[in-house]
Kinemage of the C-alpha trace (Angstrom):
@kinemage 1
@onewidth
@group {chain A} dominant
@subgroup {mainchain}
@vectorlist {calphas} color= white
{ca unk a 1} P 12.205 8.555 31.962
{ca unk a 2} L 13.741 7.991 35.358
{ca unk a 3} L 17.353 7.328 36.087
{ca unk a 4} L 18.581 5.483 39.164
{ca unk a 5} L 21.696 6.254 41.191
{ca unk a 6} L 23.693 3.691 39.205
{ca unk a 7} L 22.853 5.414 35.902
{ca unk a 8} L 20.345 2.798 34.758
{ca unk a 9} L 17.161 4.017 33.084
{ca unk a 10} L 13.774 2.494 33.822
{ca unk a 11} L 12.809 0.390 30.802
{ca unk a 12} L 9.945 2.011 28.913
{ca unk a 13} L 8.205 2.417 25.585
{ca unk a 14} L 8.921 5.659 23.737
{ca unk a 15} L 6.813 7.034 20.868
{ca unk a 16} L 9.098 8.562 18.232
{ca unk a 17} L 8.140 11.203 15.659
{ca unk a 18} L 9.825 10.545 12.327
{ca unk a 19} L 10.987 13.149 9.786
{ca unk a 20} L 8.294 11.973 7.356
{ca unk a 21} L 5.527 12.854 9.817
{ca unk a 22} L 4.814 9.255 10.823
{ca unk a 23} L 5.386 7.683 14.239
{ca unk a 24} L 6.828 4.449 15.633
{ca unk a 25} L 7.556 3.183 19.120
{ca unk a 26} L 10.797 1.924 20.646
{ca unk a 27} L 11.335 -0.242 23.722
{ca unk a 28} L 14.108 1.445 25.714
{ca unk a 29} L 16.322 -0.824 27.842
{ca unk a 30} L 17.985 -0.014 31.216
{ca unk a 31} L 21.019 1.346 29.331
{ca unk a 32} L 18.824 3.998 27.718
{ca unk a 33} L 19.151 2.540 24.230
{ca unk a 34} L 16.542 1.041 21.927
{ca unk a 35} L 16.119 -2.712 22.409
{ca unk a 36} L 13.240 -3.106 19.938
{ca unk a 37} L 10.940 -1.018 17.780
{ca unk a 38} L 7.589 -1.354 16.132
{ca unk a 39} L 7.532 -3.148 12.816
{ca unk a 40} L 4.967 -0.674 11.468
{ca unk a 41} L 4.745 3.095 11.336
{ca unk a 42} L 1.633 4.996 12.337
{ca unk a 43} L -0.107 8.130 11.078
{ca unk a 44} L -0.666 9.554 14.558
{ca unk a 45} L 1.046 9.587 17.925
{ca unk a 46} L -2.098 8.084 19.477
{ca unk a 47} L -2.001 5.115 17.071
{ca unk a 48} L 1.657 4.482 17.897
{ca unk a 49} L 0.956 4.703 21.643
{ca unk a 50} L -2.004 2.309 21.327
{ca unk a 51} L 0.175 -0.173 19.452
{ca unk a 52} L 2.917 0.163 22.114
{ca unk a 53} L 0.309 -0.638 24.786
{ca unk a 54} L -0.761 -3.697 22.776
{ca unk a 55} L 2.882 -4.832 22.445
{ca unk a 56} L 3.403 -4.298 26.178
{ca unk a 57} L 0.458 -6.585 26.970
{ca unk a 58} L 1.727 -9.255 24.571
{ca unk a 59} L 5.260 -9.141 25.982
{ca unk a 60} L 4.055 -9.372 29.580
{ca unk a 61} L 2.133 -12.591 28.797
{ca unk a 62} L 4.712 -14.221 26.520
{ca unk a 63} L 6.249 -17.411 27.882
{ca unk a 64} L 9.919 -18.266 27.435
{ca unk a 65} L 10.428 -21.346 25.263
{ca unk a 66} L 13.638 -23.269 25.708
{ca unk a 67} L 15.089 -25.720 23.174
């Protein structure tokens, strides 16, 4: 996680270990807080990271639909 001179954090995906031994990912915004998280939980850190990579690809290709 990198922080710029103005205190902003580079947006990134973060894999989180839960107390129950499962994992999920969170999308961290420039303020350093969670903007979104995975809808599922995963048995391993690798599964959570793979799902975060999948979500990243989907988000990067998603168009913006206006009313």
